[in-house]
C-alpha positions in Angstrom: 6.4 -9.1 21.8 3.9 -10.9 24.3 0.3 -9.9 24.1 -0.1 -7.1 26.6 2.9 -5.5 25.8 3.0 -1.5 25.4 4.5 -1.0 21.9 6.8 2.8 21.4 5.2 5.8 21.0 4.9 4.9 17.6 3.9 2.3 15.6 8.0 0.6 14.1 7.0 1.4 10.8 6.8 5.2 11.2 9.4 5.0 13.4 11.6 3.8 10.4 14.3 6.4 9.1 14.3 7.0 5.4 17.0 5.3 3.7 19.2 7.4 1.0 20.1 11.0 0.1 18.1 13.8 -1.7 21.8 13.8 -3.9 21.0 10.2 -4.9 17.6 10.5 -5.9 18.5 13.2 -8.0 20.9 11.5 -10.2 18.2 8.6 -10.4 15.9 11.0 -11.6 18.3 12.8 -14.2 19.2 9.1 -15.5 15.3 8.2 -15.7 14.4 10.9 -18.0 17.2 11.3 -19.7 17.9 7.3 -20.5 15.0 5.5 -18.9 15.3 2.8 -16.2 17.5 0.4 -18.1 21.0 1.7 -16.9 19.6 1.3 -13.4 18.6 -2.1 -13.5 22.4 -3.6 -12.1 22.0 -1.4 -9.3 19.4 -3.4 -8.2 21.3 -6.6 -6.8 23.9 -4.9 -5.0 21.3 -2.7 -3.9 19.2 -6.1 -2.2 22.2 -7.1 -1.1 22.8 -4.3 1.1 19.7 -4.7 2.7 19.8 -8.7 3.4 23.5 -7.5 5.4 22.7 -4.5 6.8 19.2 -4.1 7.4 19.2 -6.7 10.5 15.1 -5.5 11.4 13.9 -5.8 8.2 15.9 -9.2 7.0 14.5 -10.8 10.6 10.7 -8.8 9.0 11.2 -10.7 5.9 12.1 -13.9 7.2 9.5 -14.1 10.1 6.6 -13.1 6.9 8.1 -15.6 4.4 7.8 -18.8 7.2 4.2 -17.6 7.5 3.9 -18.0 4.1 5.0 -21.3 4.3 2.7 -22.4 6.7 -0.1 -20.9 5.3 1.0 -23.1 1.9 1.4 -26.0 4.0 5.2 -26.2 3.7 6.3 -25.7 7.3 10.0 -27.7 7.0 12.1 -24.6 8.3 13.2 -21.2 8.3 13.0 -19.3 4.8 17.1 -18.8 3.8 18.9 -15.6 3.2 18.5 -16.1 -0.8 14.4 -15.6 0.0 15.0 -12.9 1.7 17.5 -11.7 -1.0 14.7 -12.1 -3.6 12.2 -10.1 -1.3 14.4 -6.8 -0.9 15.5 -7.1 -4.7 11.2 -7.1 -5.5 11.0 -4.1 -3.8 13.7 -2.2 -5.6 12.4 -3.5 -8.7 9.0 -1.9 -7.6 10.7 1.4 -6.7 12.1 1.4 -10.3 8.9 0.4 -11.6 7.3 3.4 -10.1 10.1 6.1 -11.0 9.4 5.2 -14.5 6.3 5.0 -14.1 6.2 8.5 -12.9 8.3 9.2 -15.8 5.5 8.9 -18.2 6.9 5.4 -19.6 3.1 4.3 -19.6 3.5 2.8 -22.8 6.4 0.4 -21.4 3.9 -1.3 -18.8 1.3 -3.4 -19.8 -2.0 -3.8 -17.5 -4.2 -6.6 -17.3 -7.5 -5.1 -15.3 -9.6 -7.8 -13.7 -12.9 -6.0 -12.6 -13.3 -3.9 -15.2 -17.1 -3.8 -14.7 -16.4 -2.3 -11.7 -14.6 0.4 -12.6 -16.9 0.8 -15.9 -19.8 1.1 -13.0 -18.2 3.6 -10.3 -17.2 5.9 -13.7 -21.4 5.7 -14.7 -22.5 6.6 -10.9 -20.0 9.8 -11.2 -20.1 9.5 -6.9 -16.2 8.7 -6.2 -15.3 5.7 -4.1 -12.8 4.6 -1.5 -10.1 2.4 -3.0 -7.8 0.3 -0.3 -5.0 -1.2 -1.4 -1.7 -2.7 1.1 2.1 -2.3 0.5 1.5 -5.3 -1.8 2.4 -4.8 -5.3 2.9 -1.5 -7.1 -0.5 0.6 -5.6 1.0 3.5 -8.6 -0.4 1.5 -11.6 -3.4 3.1 -10.2 -2.0 6.2 -12.6 -2.6 4.0 -15.2 -5.6 3.0 -14.5 -6.7 6.7 -14.1 -5.0 8.0 -16.9 -6.9 6.0 -19.4 -9.7 6.3 -17.1 -9.5 10.3 -16.8 -10.3 9.9 -13.6 -8.4 12.2 -10.9 -7.3 10.2 -7.6 -6.3 11.2 -4.6 -4.1 9.3 -2.8 -4.3 9.8 1.1 -0.6 9.0 2.8 1.9 10.2 5.7 3.8 12.1 3.4 6.3 12.3 6.3 7.7 9.1 6.0 8.6 8.9 2.2 9.4 12.4 2.0 12.8 12.2 -0.1 10.8 9.1 -2.8 7.9 11.4 -3.2 10.1 14.6 -3.8 11.8 12.4 -6.9 8.3 11.2 -7.7 6.8 14.9 -8.2 10.2 15.7 -9.7 9.2 13.4 -12.8 5.8 14.2 -13.3 5.1 17.5 -11.9 1.5 17.7 -13.5 0.3 14.3 -12.3 -3.6 13.1 -12.2 -2.9 11.6 -9.1 -3.0 13.7 -6.3 -1.4 13.1 -2.9 -3.1 14.5 0.0 -0.8 14.3 3.4 -3.1 12.6 6.5 -0.3 14.1 8.9 -1.7 17.2 8.8 -4.9 18.8 11.1 -7.5 16.1 10.8 -10.4 18.8 10.0 -9.1 20.1 7.2 -7.7 16.7 5.3 -11.5 15.5 6.2 -13.1 18.3 4.7 -10.2 18.4 1.5 -11.4 14.4 1.4 -15.0 15.6 1.0 -14.8 18.2 -1.6 -12.7 15.1 -3.6 -15.7 12.9 -3.4 -18.0 15.9 -4.1 -16.4 16.2 -7.7 -16.7 12.4 -8.0 -13.0 11.4 -7.8 -11.7 8.5 -6.1 -9.7 8.3 -2.9 -7.4 6.2 -2.2 -5.5 4.7 0.5 -3.1 2.0 2.0 -5.2 -0.3 4.7 -2.6 -1.9 6.1 -0.5 0.0 8.6 -1.9 1.7 11.7 -0.9 5.7 11.7 0.5 7.3 14.8 -2.2 9.2 15.5 -5.5 6.4 14.8 -3.3 3.9 17.1 -6.9 3.7 19.0 -9.1 3.4 16.0 -8.2 0.1 15.3 -9.8 -3.5 14.3 -8.4 -7.0 14.5 -8.5 -9.7 12.1 -7.2 -13.1 11.4 -4.1 -12.8 8.6 -1.5 -15.5 8.6 -2.6 -17.7 10.9 -2.6 -15.1 13.5 -4.8 -11.6 14.8 -3.5 -8.6 13.3 -4.5 -4.9 13.3 -5.9 -3.0 10.5 -6.8 1.0 10.4 -10.4 1.3 10.9 -10.9 4.7 8.7 -10.7 3.6 5.3 -13.6 1.8 6.2 -15.2 3.7 8.6 -14.4 7.3 6.1 -16.3 5.8 3.4 -19.3 4.5 5.1 -20.2 7.7 6.8 -19.6 9.3 3.3 -22.0 6.4 1.8 -18.9 5.4 -1.0 -18.5 2.1 -2.3 -14.9 0.2 -1.0 -13.1 -1.0 -3.9 -9.8 -3.0 -2.5 -7.3 -2.4 -6.1 -4.4 -4.9 -5.5 -1.9 -4.4 -8.5 0.9 -7.7 -8.8 3.9 -7.6 -11.0 4.0 -11.1 -13.4 6.4 -10.3 -15.7 8.6 -7.6 -17.0 6.7 -4.2 -17.2 3.2 -6.4 -16.7 0.9 -6.5 -14.1 -2.0 -7.5 -13.5 -4.6 -4.9 -11.1 -7.7 -6.7 -9.4 -10.6 -4.4 -8.3 -12.8 -6.0 -5.9 -15.9 -4.1 -4.3 -15.8 -5.3 -0.6 -18.9 -2.8 0.6 -21.5 -1.1 -1.1 -22.9 2.5 -0.7 -25.6 1.9 1.8 -26.1 3.7 4.6 -25.4 2.0 7.6 -27.1 3.0 10.9 -24.7 4.2 13.6 -25.2 1.6 16.3 -24.2 -1.2 13.6 -21.2 0.3 12.7 -18.4 -1.0 14.7 -19.7 -4.9 13.8 -19.9 -3.9 9.9 -16.5 -2.1 10.1 -15.2 -5.2 11.6 -17.0 -7.1 8.7 -15.2 -5.0 6.4 -11.7 -5.4 8.0 -11.8 -9.1 7.9 -13.0 -9.6 4.1 -9.9 -7.2 3.5 -7.6 -9.0 5.6 -9.0 -12.3 4.0 -8.4 -10.8 0.4 -4.7 -9.7 1.2 -4.1 -13.1 2.6 -5.1 -14.3 -0.8 -2.9 -12.1 -2.6 -0.1 -12.2 -0.3 -0.2 -16.3 -0.8 0.5 -15.6 -4.8 2.9 -13.2 -4.3 4.3 -13.4 -0.9 7.8 -11.0 -2.5 5.6 -8.3 -3.2 4.9 -7.6 0.2 6.4 -4.6 1.3 6.0 -4.4 5.0 9.7 -4.8 6.3 8.4 -4.8 9.8 6.8 -7.0 13.0 3.2 -6.8 11.3 1.7 -9.4 14.0 3.2 -6.8 16.8 0.7 -6.3 19.5 -0.8 -2.8 19.4 -2.4 -1.1 22.4 -4.9 1.1 21.6 -6.5 4.0 24.0 -9.4 1.5 24.6 -7.3 -0.5 26.8 
C-alpha cells in the first residue's frame, strides 16, 4: 500500500475470519483432557501445509516479514522460499498446541526460564500492580505460569470477538483460571472502570501492544520496526501513564520442546508525567517497545504471528 492510501474500515487483522469449527475444537479439548497434546502433534504438519497452500494473504505476509528479517540480519539474497513459510505456520500451530496443553493444567510439563526475576519481585513487593505489554510473538500465555507461581491475578485485555472459538476452547479446559480476560471490544467506559478496579486490587493488567484496535485508529504512534515505520497503539502506554503504573515488556519465546524463556524488562516507570509532555513520552516509549520487539523478532522470527501486512499505512483521524 502506498503512503496516504486509506485502509479499510477495519485493520486487516480485525477483519480476518476465524478459521476452524467449534466442533473440531471441542474434539481437540476432549483429546487433550484425556490424552494430553502428544496425539495431536502429527496433525501440525498437515495444518501447516494447508495454510501454506490455501491461506494466500497470510503466506504473502509471512514471506514479506521473513524477507525483512533477512535484511535486518544482513542477508538479502532473495525472497524466502515456501519451506520457511511452512515452518512459520508450523510454529504457529505448535504454539496453539502448547497453549491448549497449558490451559489443560499441564504446568509441570513446561520448563520456564525467567529473565528479569528481580523485576517481578519488585512489582510483587510494591503491590501496586503493573501493565505488562507483550506482542503476537512467542507465547504470551506463559504469563499463566508466572502468575500461578507467584500467586498474582493477571487480567488480559483483548478483543475477544476476534478469537471467540479458540477462547471458548481455553475456557473449557480451565474454567477457574487465575488469568482473566477483559474484553476491550465492549463499551469503553466500563472497560476503563474494570481496569481501574484491577489496579486498585494490586493486580496485573496485560495487553498485546502490536495491533491497532478498530475503535482506536486515532490513537496511534509510528516507530521504526525492521527498517520501516510501523504503527503501534498508544493505549497500552497511555493508560499506565495516566494511572501512574510501571510498564513491563513481557515476551515468552520457545527455545525447545516444552521449554520457554520469558523476558521481563521495565520500559517505563510509575512516575507522573505532565499532560503537556505525554505525547512526547508516549512516542519515546513506543519507540523503545518497537526496538526491543525487533530484537526478539530477529532472534526468533518464526514465532512472529501477525500474518498480515504489518507495515500497511493506517489513516488516523488526525490526517
